[in-house]
N, C-alpha and C positions, 0 to 999 in steps of 0.2 A: 546550358546550350539550347537555343530554340531550333525547332525543326519545322514548323507550319503555324498557319493562322488560318482563321476563318473571319470573314467579315459578316456582321449582323446588322441588317437593315431594319428600321422600324417602319411598319407599314399600317395603313388605315384599314384595309380589307384583305385580309390574308388569302381568301380564297380567289379574289380577283387578281391579286398579285402573283399567286402562284400560276395562274392561267397565262398572265402577261409573260412571266419569266419562261413559261414552257413555250408558248404558241409564238410569241413575237421575238423572244431573245434566244430561243434554241436550247435552253436548259433542259435538263431531266429533273423530274421531282425525286429527290432522294428519300424524304421522309416527310411524315406529317405527325404532330404530337398535339394531343388534347382532344376533348370532345365537348364542344366543337374545337377545331384545330385553332390553336393561337400560335403555335411555333412550328416552323418548317424549314427544310433544307433543300436546296437545288444544286445541281452540279453539271458541270461540262468539262471533259478532260480532267486535269488535275486541279480545277478551280471549284471551290464549294463556297456557297453563299448561304447564309440563314436569315430567315425572315421572322420577326416577332410582332405580334399584333400590338397596335399603340394602346389598347385597353390593358395590356399586361406589364407596361413599363413606363416610367416617367420620361423617357426619351421622346421627343416629338419626331413625327414622321417627316421624311424628306430631307434630313441633314446629313446623310450618309454618302460616302463616295468610295470607290475602289478603282484601282488601275490593274488592268489585266492585260498580260503579254500574250499575244496571238502570232501564229505563224504567217498568216496572210491577211493584212488588216483590210485591203481593198475587196478582198472576196467575202470576208465577214461583213463589211458594210454593205455590201450589194445584197447579201442574204438578209440582213436585218431590216433593210429598206423594203425589200419585197415582202417580208413577214409583216410589215406595219409597224415597227418599233419607233419610239419616239427619238429619232436620230437628230441631234441638235446642230450638228455640222459635219461636213464632209471630210474624209482623211485629207491631211496635209502634213508636209515635212516640216519639222521644227529643228532649230539649231541646238536644242538639247539632246538630239540623236535619236528621236522617234518620229515615225510617221502614225499619227492617231487621229482619233475622232470620239466625240462624245455622245452618249445616250442616257436619257432619263427613264426612270421607271414611273409607274403610276402616281407615286407620291413625290416625285423630284428627287429621290436619291440618284446619284450620278455613278455612271459606268464609263471609264475611259478605256478604250481598247486601243492598243498600239503595238507597232512593229519596230524593232531597233533598226536604225539606218546609220550610214557613216556621218559623223559630225562634220560640218563644214568649217 
């Protein structure tokens, strides 16, 4: 039986990425590992993301993606725009039952934030 999961994004510059996730995306830094740091975690509510330095994994930076359910997609969008996040599109309603928008991190990893709506 599965209970939870954590998405791990590969990033080029972990310190810059931690600052972006904290300052532009509103996450808290949960932990940093290594000296210098090469692995770290960020969290917001029940959402946890891990970041690994590209120098420590064969995975290329910028190829990750995660979809995150939120209570108020429009309020989050406004907050992230104000913070200077790399918002790629404004919230819109989709026939798959979500109102969502897309954000990229410094390396191009994608975060999709959405709120469930009635399907048409």
